[in-house]
N, C-alpha and C positions, 0 to 999 in steps of 0.2 A: 357710420353710415354719416351721408351726405346729407344738408337741412335743403327739403324742395322751397324752391322758389313761392311766393305768392301766388304767379302766372301758373305754374303747375297746380296747386293744390285747387286754384279754382277753375283750370283743365278738369281735373279728376272728380269735382264732385259736380260739373254739369257734365261730363260722362258717365259718369252714375247714376244721374236722374234720368238719363235718358234712355241707356242700356233697361233702367226698370222697366220706364213705359213703353219699351217695345216689346220687352218681356210679357208685359200684363195685356197688349192691346195688339198687338203685330203678328204676333208669332205663331205659326196653326204646327207647330211640333206637336203633336199628343205624347213626347217624352219629359217636355217641357213643361213643370205646371204652374201655372199661374202665382202659386205663392211663393214663386221663388224670387228669393231675398237679393240684394245687391251688398254685401256686407262693406265692401269695401276695393276703391280702385286705385290700383298704382301705374303711372305711366314714365315712361323715360324719357328722360329733360329733351332727347331729338321729338320726341313725338311717335317713334317706330312702331313702338310695341307696347302695349295697354296689359295689365295682367287684371283680372276682373275675379276677385273673390266673392263666391255666392253659397248661399245659404238654405234648404231644403228641406221642407220635412219629410220623415219618412227614417228609412231602415238606411243601410249602406246600398241595398242593390237599386232603391232608388235614388240613390244621389248616384251612383254612378252611371245610369240611365238616365236623368237630368243630365249629367256632365255630357255622355255621349251627344243627346241633340242640341248641347248648346255648340260645342264643338263643328255639329253637322251645321249648324243655321249660323255660323261668326261671319259668313260670307254676307249674309242678308242683313244679320246686325251692325256690322258695319259700312255696309251700304246704306241702310237707313240714319245710323251714326252721320254719316260723311253729309246727309239733307239738313241733316238738325244742329247743325254744332260746324259755326262756320272755324275751320281750321284750315293750315296751307295742307297737313301730313294727315290723313287718317290713319289713327294706329293700329296694329294687326293686333288682334284680340286672343288673350291667353288664358280660357276660363281654369278656375282653382276652385278646390271644396275646399271650405272655411268648416271649420267642425266648432269653431269659438263660442257658439251661443248653444252649441248641444254642450260643452264642457263647462259652463258657466251655470246649465240647470244641472247638472249633476253636482258640482262643488256646490252649487247652494243645499240641496237633497241633501247630500251630507254633514252639513253645516245643521241643517234642522235638524237631521237623526240626534249628531252630537250634542244640540243643545235640548232635545226632547227628554234622551237619556240621563243628561245629566238632574234634571228636573225631577226623575222621578229614583 
């Protein structure tokens, strides 16, 4: 795995921040919950593509519904991103569901159950 340069890391953080703000404030799609959080952004070095990992509260149907809403709104989000972030190329956005937060909560519950069981 190639190490990201400081430039790409800064661009990723700025894109992550701006996409979060766009989803919270400017997105009118009812399928996308305002509590959708952008977990990680991974931009290619040539700034052609940007993989956006997001997480939202709810079950798997809610995740898929949010994914469809974000895919349909990708053009709008990209246009807003181009206005807010000064880049030569505004990357094409690819949205991906991130289950890491749910996995962390599940592991935490399992550890708590084991600790509670050991105390008894």
